[in-house]
GUBAMI-898121 format. One record per residue: x, y, z of N, C-alpha, C in turn; residue number from 1; residue in three letters. Coordinates in pm, 1 decimal. Each point is the difference from the previous one (the first is absolute). Layout:
<site><n_c1>X</n_c1><n_c2>Y</n_c2><n_c3>Z</n_c3><ca_c1>X</ca_c1><ca_c2>Y</ca_c2><ca_c3>Z</ca_c3><c_c1>X</c_c1><c_c2>Y</c_c2><c_c3>Z</c_c3><pos>NUM</pos><code>ALA</code></site>
...
//
This chain:
<site><n_c1>2000.5</n_c1><n_c2>744.1</n_c2><n_c3>2733.3</n_c3><ca_c1>-101.1</ca_c1><ca_c2>89.9</ca_c2><ca_c3>-31.2</ca_c3><c_c1>-49.6</c_c1><c_c2>-23.4</c_c2><c_c3>-137.8</c_c3><pos>1</pos><code>MET</code></site>
<site><n_c1>-112.6</n_c1><n_c2>-72.3</n_c2><n_c3>-31.2</n_c3><ca_c1>-60.9</ca_c1><ca_c2>-50.7</ca_c2><ca_c3>-105.4</ca_c3><c_c1>-88.5</c_c1><c_c2>120.4</c_c2><c_c3>-93.1</c_c3><pos>2</pos><code>LYS</code></site>
<site><n_c1>-6.4</n_c1><n_c2>37.5</n_c2><n_c3>-115.7</n_c3><ca_c1>-68.1</ca_c1><ca_c2>77.8</ca_c2><ca_c3>-57.5</ca_c3><c_c1>-50.4</c_c1><c_c2>-34.4</c_c2><c_c3>-111.0</c_c3><pos>3</pos><code>LEU</code></site>
<site><n_c1>-133.6</n_c1><n_c2>96.6</n_c2><n_c3>-27.4</n_c3><ca_c1>-30.6</ca_c1><ca_c2>-34.6</ca_c2><ca_c3>-176.8</ca_c3><c_c1>-9.6</c_c1><c_c2>146.4</c_c2><c_c3>-31.3</c_c3><pos>4</pos><code>VAL</code></site>
<site><n_c1>59.7</n_c1><n_c2>46.4</n_c2><n_c3>-124.1</n_c3><ca_c1>13.8</ca_c1><ca_c2>107.3</ca_c2><ca_c3>-24.3</ca_c3><c_c1>-163.8</c_c1><c_c2>18.1</c_c2><c_c3>-102.3</c_c3><pos>5</pos><code>ILE</code></site>
<site><n_c1>-41.7</n_c1><n_c2>107.9</n_c2><n_c3>57.5</n_c3><ca_c1>-132.9</ca_c1><ca_c2>16.4</ca_c2><ca_c3>-61.9</ca_c3><c_c1>-18.3</c_c1><c_c2>73.5</c_c2><c_c3>-97.9</c_c3><pos>6</pos><code>ASP</code></site>
<site><n_c1>105.2</n_c1><n_c2>137.1</n_c2><n_c3>-13.2</n_c3><ca_c1>32.0</ca_c1><ca_c2>78.8</ca_c2><ca_c3>-94.2</ca_c3><c_c1>79.0</c_c1><c_c2>114.2</c_c2><c_c3>4.6</c_c3><pos>7</pos><code>ARG</code></site>
<site><n_c1>25.9</n_c1><n_c2>23.8</n_c2><n_c3>-110.5</n_c3><ca_c1>166.5</ca_c1><ca_c2>139.2</ca_c2><ca_c3>18.7</ca_c3><c_c1>-99.7</c_c1><c_c2>133.0</c_c2><c_c3>-20.7</c_c3><pos>8</pos><code>PHE</code></site>
<site><n_c1>45.0</n_c1><n_c2>103.1</n_c2><n_c3>93.5</n_c3><ca_c1>-37.7</ca_c1><ca_c2>94.7</ca_c2><ca_c3>-12.7</ca_c3><c_c1>132.0</c_c1><c_c2>94.3</c_c2><c_c3>-6.2</c_c3><pos>9</pos><code>GLU</code></site>
<site><n_c1>21.5</n_c1><n_c2>77.0</n_c2><n_c3>-131.1</n_c3><ca_c1>104.9</ca_c1><ca_c2>72.1</ca_c2><ca_c3>45.0</ca_c3><c_c1>113.9</c_c1><c_c2>-67.1</c_c2><c_c3>35.9</c_c3><pos>10</pos><code>GLY</code></site>
<site><n_c1>78.0</n_c1><n_c2>38.4</n_c2><n_c3>109.0</n_c3><ca_c1>125.7</ca_c1><ca_c2>-34.9</ca_c2><ca_c3>45.5</ca_c3><c_c1>-43.4</c_c1><c_c2>-83.0</c_c2><c_c3>135.6</c_c3><pos>11</pos><code>LYS</code></site>
<site><n_c1>-71.4</n_c1><n_c2>-89.4</n_c2><n_c3>9.2</n_c3><ca_c1>-34.0</ca_c1><ca_c2>-50.8</ca_c2><ca_c3>73.6</ca_c3><c_c1>-76.2</c_c1><c_c2>-155.6</c_c2><c_c3>-67.8</c_c3><pos>12</pos><code>PHE</code></site>
<site><n_c1>27.2</n_c1><n_c2>-121.2</n_c2><n_c3>91.3</n_c3><ca_c1>-46.6</ca_c1><ca_c2>-102.0</ca_c2><ca_c3>-26.2</ca_c3><c_c1>-158.6</c_c1><c_c2>-37.9</c_c2><c_c3>120.1</c_c3><pos>13</pos><code>ALA</code></site>
<site><n_c1>-85.4</n_c1><n_c2>-7.3</n_c2><n_c3>-24.0</n_c3><ca_c1>-143.9</ca_c1><ca_c2>-22.0</ca_c2><ca_c3>91.5</ca_c3><c_c1>16.9</c_c1><c_c2>-129.4</c_c2><c_c3>-10.6</c_c3><pos>14</pos><code>VAL</code></site>
<site><n_c1>-3.9</n_c1><n_c2>-46.7</n_c2><n_c3>135.4</n_c3><ca_c1>16.7</ca_c1><ca_c2>-156.3</ca_c2><ca_c3>46.8</ca_c3><c_c1>-56.5</c_c1><c_c2>-45.2</c_c2><c_c3>110.4</c_c3><pos>15</pos><code>CYS</code></site>
<site><n_c1>-81.5</n_c1><n_c2>-127.7</n_c2><n_c3>23.2</n_c3><ca_c1>-140.9</ca_c1><ca_c2>-24.4</ca_c2><ca_c3>59.4</ca_c3><c_c1>93.3</c_c1><c_c2>-132.0</c_c2><c_c3>110.5</c_c3><pos>16</pos><code>VAL</code></site>
<site><n_c1>-31.8</n_c1><n_c2>49.7</n_c2><n_c3>84.1</n_c3><ca_c1>66.9</ca_c1><ca_c2>-120.1</ca_c2><ca_c3>98.2</ca_c3><c_c1>-119.4</c_c1><c_c2>-43.3</c_c2><c_c3>118.0</c_c3><pos>17</pos><code>GLN</code></site>
<site><n_c1>-93.7</n_c1><n_c2>-109.9</n_c2><n_c3>-40.0</n_c3><ca_c1>-90.6</ca_c1><ca_c2>-27.6</ca_c2><ca_c3>64.7</ca_c3><c_c1>-121.5</c_c1><c_c2>112.0</c_c2><c_c3>-26.4</c_c3><pos>18</pos><code>GLU</code></site>
<site><n_c1>-55.7</n_c1><n_c2>129.1</n_c2><n_c3>123.7</n_c3><ca_c1>-52.0</ca_c1><ca_c2>88.2</ca_c2><ca_c3>10.4</ca_c3><c_c1>59.1</c_c1><c_c2>124.0</c_c2><c_c3>-20.2</c_c3><pos>19</pos><code>ASP</code></site>
<site><n_c1>128.2</n_c1><n_c2>-19.0</n_c2><n_c3>-37.2</n_c3><ca_c1>87.8</ca_c1><ca_c2>137.4</ca_c2><ca_c3>34.0</ca_c3><c_c1>58.6</c_c1><c_c2>47.0</c_c2><c_c3>-147.9</c_c3><pos>20</pos><code>HIS</code></site>
<site><n_c1>4.4</n_c1><n_c2>126.7</n_c2><n_c3>-44.9</n_c3><ca_c1>44.4</ca_c1><ca_c2>72.5</ca_c2><ca_c3>-141.9</ca_c3><c_c1>151.7</c_c1><c_c2>32.4</c_c2><c_c3>57.4</c_c3><pos>21</pos><code>VAL</code></site>
<site><n_c1>91.5</n_c1><n_c2>-21.9</n_c2><n_c3>-83.7</n_c3><ca_c1>125.4</ca_c1><ca_c2>35.6</ca_c2><ca_c3>65.9</ca_c3><c_c1>75.5</c_c1><c_c2>109.3</c_c2><c_c3>-150.3</c_c3><pos>22</pos><code>ILE</code></site>
<site><n_c1>22.9</n_c1><n_c2>91.2</n_c2><n_c3>23.4</n_c3><ca_c1>50.7</ca_c1><ca_c2>99.9</ca_c2><ca_c3>-122.3</ca_c3><c_c1>163.6</c_c1><c_c2>-6.0</c_c2><c_c3>29.4</c_c3><pos>23</pos><code>ASN</code></site>
<site><n_c1>56.5</n_c1><n_c2>-129.9</n_c2><n_c3>-128.7</n_c3><ca_c1>137.1</ca_c1><ca_c2>13.7</ca_c2><ca_c3>8.3</ca_c3><c_c1>84.2</c_c1><c_c2>85.2</c_c2><c_c3>-69.6</c_c3><pos>24</pos><code>ILE</code></site>
<site><n_c1>81.7</n_c1><n_c2>48.7</n_c2><n_c3>-34.5</n_c3><ca_c1>50.0</ca_c1><ca_c2>92.4</ca_c2><ca_c3>-117.8</ca_c3><c_c1>47.3</c_c1><c_c2>-123.0</c_c2><c_c3>-85.8</c_c3><pos>25</pos><code>PRO</code></site>
<site><n_c1>-51.6</n_c1><n_c2>38.7</n_c2><n_c3>-118.5</n_c3><ca_c1>95.5</ca_c1><ca_c2>-84.1</ca_c2><ca_c3>-133.4</ca_c3><c_c1>73.8</c_c1><c_c2>-20.2</c_c2><c_c3>-27.2</c_c3><pos>26</pos><code>ARG</code></site>
<site><n_c1>113.8</n_c1><n_c2>63.3</n_c2><n_c3>66.4</n_c3><ca_c1>158.9</ca_c1><ca_c2>-27.6</ca_c2><ca_c3>-2.5</ca_c3><c_c1>22.2</c_c1><c_c2>-126.1</c_c2><c_c3>83.9</c_c3><pos>27</pos><code>TYR</code></site>
<site><n_c1>-68.2</n_c1><n_c2>-56.4</n_c2><n_c3>74.1</n_c3><ca_c1>12.9</ca_c1><ca_c2>-86.9</ca_c2><ca_c3>93.6</ca_c3><c_c1>-94.0</c_c1><c_c2>-98.7</c_c2><c_c3>-48.4</c_c3><pos>28</pos><code>LYS</code></site>
<site><n_c1>-2.8</n_c1><n_c2>-7.4</n_c2><n_c3>-43.7</n_c3><ca_c1>-83.3</ca_c1><ca_c2>-153.9</ca_c2><ca_c3>-93.3</ca_c3><c_c1>53.6</c_c1><c_c2>-6.5</c_c2><c_c3>-111.3</c_c3><pos>29</pos><code>ILE</code></site>
<site><n_c1>13.2</n_c1><n_c2>-152.4</n_c2><n_c3>-67.5</n_c3><ca_c1>110.9</ca_c1><ca_c2>-67.6</ca_c2><ca_c3>-118.5</ca_c3><c_c1>-74.4</c_c1><c_c2>120.1</c_c2><c_c3>-127.7</c_c3><pos>30</pos><code>PRO</code></site>
<site><n_c1>62.1</n_c1><n_c2>-3.6</n_c2><n_c3>-56.4</n_c3><ca_c1>-21.1</ca_c1><ca_c2>79.0</ca_c2><ca_c3>-127.4</ca_c3><c_c1>-94.6</c_c1><c_c2>-117.9</c_c2><c_c3>-78.3</c_c3><pos>31</pos><code>ILE</code></site>
<site><n_c1>-9.1</n_c1><n_c2>-103.6</n_c2><n_c3>-1.4</n_c3><ca_c1>-99.5</ca_c1><ca_c2>-108.0</ca_c2><ca_c3>-88.8</ca_c3><c_c1>-102.1</c_c1><c_c2>-8.1</c_c2><c_c3>93.4</c_c3><pos>32</pos><code>GLU</code></site>
<site><n_c1>-26.9</n_c1><n_c2>66.5</n_c2><n_c3>53.7</n_c3><ca_c1>-179.9</ca_c1><ca_c2>-17.6</ca_c2><ca_c3>124.5</ca_c3><c_c1>-74.2</c_c1><c_c2>49.9</c_c2><c_c3>-86.4</c_c3><pos>33</pos><code>ALA</code></site>
<site><n_c1>-113.6</n_c1><n_c2>-62.7</n_c2><n_c3>18.6</n_c3><ca_c1>-129.0</ca_c1><ca_c2>69.5</ca_c2><ca_c3>-61.0</ca_c3><c_c1>-118.3</c_c1><c_c2>-25.9</c_c2><c_c3>80.1</c_c3><pos>34</pos><code>LYS</code></site>
<site><n_c1>-107.5</n_c1><n_c2>77.8</n_c2><n_c3>-20.1</n_c3><ca_c1>-123.7</ca_c1><ca_c2>-38.7</ca_c2><ca_c3>23.8</ca_c3><c_c1>-50.7</c_c1><c_c2>-148.6</c_c2><c_c3>73.2</c_c3><pos>35</pos><code>ASP</code></site>
<site><n_c1>-27.7</n_c1><n_c2>-20.2</n_c2><n_c3>110.9</n_c3><ca_c1>-8.5</ca_c1><ca_c2>-111.1</ca_c2><ca_c3>7.3</ca_c3><c_c1>77.5</c_c1><c_c2>-107.1</c_c2><c_c3>94.4</c_c3><pos>36</pos><code>GLY</code></site>
<site><n_c1>135.0</n_c1><n_c2>44.9</n_c2><n_c3>-10.6</n_c3><ca_c1>84.6</ca_c1><ca_c2>-65.7</ca_c2><ca_c3>28.6</ca_c3><c_c1>42.5</c_c1><c_c2>-29.2</c_c2><c_c3>116.8</c_c3><pos>37</pos><code>ASP</code></site>
<site><n_c1>28.8</n_c1><n_c2>-108.8</n_c2><n_c3>59.2</n_c3><ca_c1>13.7</ca_c1><ca_c2>0.4</ca_c2><ca_c3>134.5</ca_c3><c_c1>183.3</c_c1><c_c2>13.0</c_c2><c_c3>10.4</c_c3><pos>38</pos><code>CYS</code></site>
<site><n_c1>-31.3</n_c1><n_c2>89.6</n_c2><n_c3>152.9</n_c3><ca_c1>165.9</ca_c1><ca_c2>24.2</ca_c2><ca_c3>23.7</ca_c3><c_c1>32.1</c_c1><c_c2>-20.6</c_c2><c_c3>100.1</c_c3><pos>39</pos><code>ILE</code></site>
<site><n_c1>123.3</n_c1><n_c2>-44.3</n_c2><n_c3>79.7</n_c3><ca_c1>13.4</ca_c1><ca_c2>-13.4</ca_c2><ca_c3>133.6</ca_c3><c_c1>154.4</c_c1><c_c2>71.2</c_c2><c_c3>46.2</c_c3><pos>40</pos><code>GLU</code></site>
<site><n_c1>42.0</n_c1><n_c2>46.4</n_c2><n_c3>87.9</n_c3><ca_c1>146.5</ca_c1><ca_c2>68.7</ca_c2><ca_c3>54.1</ca_c3><c_c1>37.2</c_c1><c_c2>-122.5</c_c2><c_c3>27.6</c_c3><pos>41</pos><code>MET</code></site>
<site><n_c1>127.1</n_c1><n_c2>-34.2</n_c2><n_c3>-64.5</n_c3><ca_c1>135.7</ca_c1><ca_c2>-77.3</ca_c2><ca_c3>45.8</ca_c3><c_c1>91.5</c_c1><c_c2>85.0</c_c2><c_c3>10.9</c_c3><pos>42</pos><code>GLU</code></site>
<site><n_c1>73.6</n_c1><n_c2>-41.8</n_c2><n_c3>92.4</n_c3><ca_c1>135.5</ca_c1><ca_c2>57.1</ca_c2><ca_c3>5.6</ca_c3><c_c1>-13.3</c_c1><c_c2>125.8</c_c2><c_c3>-36.5</c_c3><pos>43</pos><code>ASN</code></site>
<site><n_c1>-94.9</n_c1><n_c2>108.1</n_c2><n_c3>62.2</n_c3><ca_c1>0.8</ca_c1><ca_c2>137.2</ca_c2><ca_c3>13.1</ca_c3><c_c1>-67.9</c_c1><c_c2>84.6</c_c2><c_c3>-159.3</c_c3><pos>44</pos><code>GLY</code></site>
<site><n_c1>-19.8</n_c1><n_c2>-126.4</n_c2><n_c3>-76.1</n_c3><ca_c1>-64.8</ca_c1><ca_c2>16.2</ca_c2><ca_c3>-133.1</ca_c3><c_c1>-117.3</c_c1><c_c2>-62.3</c_c2><c_c3>-32.8</c_c3><pos>45</pos><code>PHE</code></site>
<site><n_c1>-116.4</n_c1><n_c2>76.3</n_c2><n_c3>-85.6</n_c3><ca_c1>-60.4</ca_c1><ca_c2>-67.2</ca_c2><ca_c3>-51.0</ca_c3><c_c1>11.6</c_c1><c_c2>-93.5</c_c2><c_c3>-137.2</c_c3><pos>46</pos><code>PHE</code></site>
<site><n_c1>-34.4</n_c1><n_c2>-124.1</n_c2><n_c3>-7.1</n_c3><ca_c1>1.7</ca_c1><ca_c2>-72.3</ca_c2><ca_c3>-78.1</ca_c3><c_c1>-164.2</c_c1><c_c2>-41.6</c_c2><c_c3>-31.9</c_c3><pos>47</pos><code>VAL</code></site>
<site><n_c1>-63.9</n_c1><n_c2>-34.7</n_c2><n_c3>-174.9</n_c3><ca_c1>-47.1</ca_c1><ca_c2>-56.2</ca_c2><ca_c3>-34.7</ca_c3><c_c1>-25.3</c_c1><c_c2>-111.1</c_c2><c_c3>60.2</c_c3><pos>48</pos><code>VAL</code></site>
<site><n_c1>-95.7</n_c1><n_c2>-64.1</n_c2><n_c3>26.1</n_c3><ca_c1>9.7</ca_c1><ca_c2>-153.2</ca_c2><ca_c3>-18.9</ca_c3><c_c1>-102.5</c_c1><c_c2>-47.7</c_c2><c_c3>-118.4</c_c3><pos>49</pos><code>ARG</code></site>
<site><n_c1>58.5</n_c1><n_c2>-70.3</n_c2><n_c3>-70.3</n_c3><ca_c1>-93.0</ca_c1><ca_c2>-12.4</ca_c2><ca_c3>-165.5</ca_c3><c_c1>-64.8</c_c1><c_c2>-136.9</c_c2><c_c3>55.8</c_c3><pos>50</pos><code>LYS</code></site>
<site><n_c1>67.5</n_c1><n_c2>-121.4</n_c2><n_c3>65.8</n_c3><ca_c1>-136.1</ca_c1><ca_c2>-73.9</ca_c2><ca_c3>-9.1</ca_c3><c_c1>-112.8</c_c1><c_c2>22.7</c_c2><c_c3>85.8</c_c3><pos>51</pos><code>GLU</code></site>
<site><n_c1>-10.7</n_c1><n_c2>98.2</n_c2><n_c3>140.7</n_c3><ca_c1>-71.2</ca_c1><ca_c2>39.8</ca_c2><ca_c3>36.2</ca_c3><c_c1>-93.6</c_c1><c_c2>54.4</c_c2><c_c3>-85.8</c_c3><pos>52</pos><code>GLU</code></site>
<site><n_c1>39.2</n_c1><n_c2>111.9</n_c2><n_c3>-62.0</n_c3><ca_c1>-68.8</ca_c1><ca_c2>79.0</ca_c2><ca_c3>-79.3</ca_c3><c_c1>-56.7</c_c1><c_c2>-58.4</c_c2><c_c3>-148.8</c_c3><pos>53</pos><code>THR</code></site>
<site><n_c1>57.2</n_c1><n_c2>-135.7</n_c2><n_c3>5.0</n_c3><ca_c1>-74.4</ca_c1><ca_c2>-52.7</ca_c2><ca_c3>-121.0</ca_c3><c_c1>-112.3</c_c1><c_c2>-114.3</c_c2><c_c3>27.6</c_c3><pos>54</pos><code>GLU</code></site>
<site><n_c1>-7.2</n_c1><n_c2>-42.8</n_c2><n_c3>132.0</n_c3><ca_c1>-63.7</ca_c1><ca_c2>-62.9</ca_c2><ca_c3>82.7</ca_c3><c_c1>-125.6</c_c1><c_c2>69.3</c_c2><c_c3>44.6</c_c3><pos>55</pos><code>ASP</code></site>
<site><n_c1>3.5</n_c1><n_c2>130.0</n_c2><n_c3>60.6</n_c3><ca_c1>-66.1</ca_c1><ca_c2>102.3</ca_c2><ca_c3>49.2</ca_c3><c_c1>-98.5</c_c1><c_c2>-1.4</c_c2><c_c3>-188.6</c_c3><pos>56</pos><code>LYS</code></site>
<site><n_c1>52.8</n_c1><n_c2>40.0</n_c2><n_c3>-103.2</n_c3><ca_c1>-72.3</ca_c1><ca_c2>22.7</ca_c2><ca_c3>-122.3</ca_c3><c_c1>-75.9</c_c1><c_c2>-74.5</c_c2><c_c3>-55.8</c_c3><pos>57</pos><code>ARG</code></site>
<site><n_c1>38.8</n_c1><n_c2>-128.2</n_c2><n_c3>25.0</n_c3><ca_c1>-76.8</ca_c1><ca_c2>-109.3</ca_c2><ca_c3>-18.2</ca_c3><c_c1>-127.4</c_c1><c_c2>-27.6</c_c2><c_c3>45.2</c_c3><pos>58</pos><code>TYR</code></site>
<site><n_c1>23.0</n_c1><n_c2>27.0</n_c2><n_c3>129.9</n_c3><ca_c1>-137.9</ca_c1><ca_c2>-11.2</ca_c2><ca_c3>85.8</ca_c3><c_c1>-102.5</c_c1><c_c2>126.5</c_c2><c_c3>-32.0</c_c3><pos>59</pos><code>LYS</code></site>
<site><n_c1>71.9</n_c1><n_c2>84.7</n_c2><n_c3>-1.7</n_c3><ca_c1>-119.5</ca_c1><ca_c2>91.8</ca_c2><ca_c3>-54.5</ca_c3><c_c1>-49.0</c_c1><c_c2>-31.3</c_c2><c_c3>-156.4</c_c3><pos>60</pos><code>VAL</code></site>
<site><n_c1>77.9</n_c1><n_c2>-23.5</n_c2><n_c3>-117.1</n_c3><ca_c1>-36.9</ca_c1><ca_c2>3.2</ca_c2><ca_c3>-92.5</ca_c3><c_c1>-145.9</c_c1><c_c2>-155.5</c_c2><c_c3>26.2</c_c3><pos>61</pos><code>LYS</code></site>
<site><n_c1>81.6</n_c1><n_c2>-113.5</n_c2><n_c3>59.7</n_c3><ca_c1>-112.9</ca_c1><ca_c2>-94.8</ca_c2><ca_c3>2.4</ca_c3><c_c1>-120.7</c_c1><c_c2>48.1</c_c2><c_c3>64.6</c_c3><pos>62</pos><code>LYS</code></site>
<site><n_c1>12.1</n_c1><n_c2>98.0</n_c2><n_c3>122.6</n_c3><ca_c1>-153.2</ca_c1><ca_c2>30.9</ca_c2><ca_c3>91.3</ca_c3><c_c1>-58.0</c_c1><c_c2>74.1</c_c2><c_c3>-150.6</c_c3><pos>63</pos><code>PHE</code></site>
<site><n_c1>80.2</n_c1><n_c2>96.9</n_c2><n_c3>-64.5</n_c3><ca_c1>-79.6</ca_c1><ca_c2>24.6</ca_c2><ca_c3>-58.8</ca_c3><c_c1>-70.7</c_c1><c_c2>-52.7</c_c2><c_c3>-146.9</c_c3><pos>64</pos><code>MET</code></site>
<site><n_c1>73.8</n_c1><n_c2>-80.1</n_c2><n_c3>-56.9</n_c3><ca_c1>-80.6</ca_c1><ca_c2>-104.7</ca_c2><ca_c3>-42.8</ca_c3><c_c1>-91.4</c_c1><c_c2>-77.5</c_c2><c_c3>8.2</c_c3><pos>65</pos><code>ASP</code></site>
<site><n_c1>-5.3</n_c1><n_c2>-3.4</n_c2><n_c3>175.6</n_c3><ca_c1>-132.3</ca_c1><ca_c2>-83.0</ca_c2><ca_c3>52.3</ca_c3><c_c1>-133.3</c_c1><c_c2>117.2</c_c2><c_c3>-9.9</c_c3><pos>66</pos><code>GLU</code></site>
<site><n_c1>58.5</n_c1><n_c2>130.4</n_c2><n_c3>50.9</n_c3><ca_c1>-126.4</ca_c1><ca_c2>63.5</ca_c2><ca_c3>5.6</ca_c3><c_c1>-26.0</c_c1><c_c2>72.2</c_c2><c_c3>-205.6</c_c3><pos>67</pos><code>LEU</code></site>
<site><n_c1>64.9</n_c1><n_c2>-0.6</n_c2><n_c3>-48.6</n_c3><ca_c1>-71.4</ca_c1><ca_c2>-29.3</ca_c2><ca_c3>-167.2</ca_c3><c_c1>-67.3</c_c1><c_c2>-134.5</c_c2><c_c3>-6.0</c_c3><pos>68</pos><code>LYS</code></site>
<site><n_c1>17.2</n_c1><n_c2>-89.0</n_c2><n_c3>64.2</n_c3><ca_c1>-73.4</ca_c1><ca_c2>-146.2</ca_c2><ca_c3>-36.0</ca_c3><c_c1>-168.4</c_c1><c_c2>9.8</c_c2><c_c3>50.0</c_c3><pos>69</pos><code>LYS</code></site>
<site><n_c1>20.6</n_c1><n_c2>71.2</n_c2><n_c3>156.2</n_c3><ca_c1>-121.8</ca_c1><ca_c2>28.5</ca_c2><ca_c3>42.3</ca_c3><c_c1>-61.4</c_c1><c_c2>97.8</c_c2><c_c3>-73.9</c_c3><pos>70</pos><code>LYS</code></site>
<site><n_c1>22.5</n_c1><n_c2>99.1</n_c2><n_c3>-14.7</n_c3><ca_c1>-89.0</ca_c1><ca_c2>138.7</ca_c2><ca_c3>-93.3</ca_c3><c_c1>-61.3</c_c1><c_c2>-66.6</c_c2><c_c3>-117.3</c_c3><pos>71</pos><code>ASN</code></site>
<site><n_c1>23.7</n_c1><n_c2>-89.4</n_c2><n_c3>-54.9</n_c3><ca_c1>-23.7</ca_c1><ca_c2>-39.8</ca_c2><ca_c3>-159.4</ca_c3><c_c1>-151.2</c_c1><c_c2>-34.8</c_c2><c_c3>13.4</c_c3><pos>72</pos><code>LYS</code></site>
//
């Protein structure tokens, strides 16, 4: 199950999986996880997928840069 952490609200990580929003207790999420990180269940534990997270962040930044160029 691949998810993206949208935000943290109280004791929960609000995660998105395609069209679904899933609240996961914060204690089940790795302590180093932050907003925007891609996580996945592995052997019963959630792990941060650093390469996938970096790739998604790069694509978003590139998209935002292109939008800024068009609006000049």
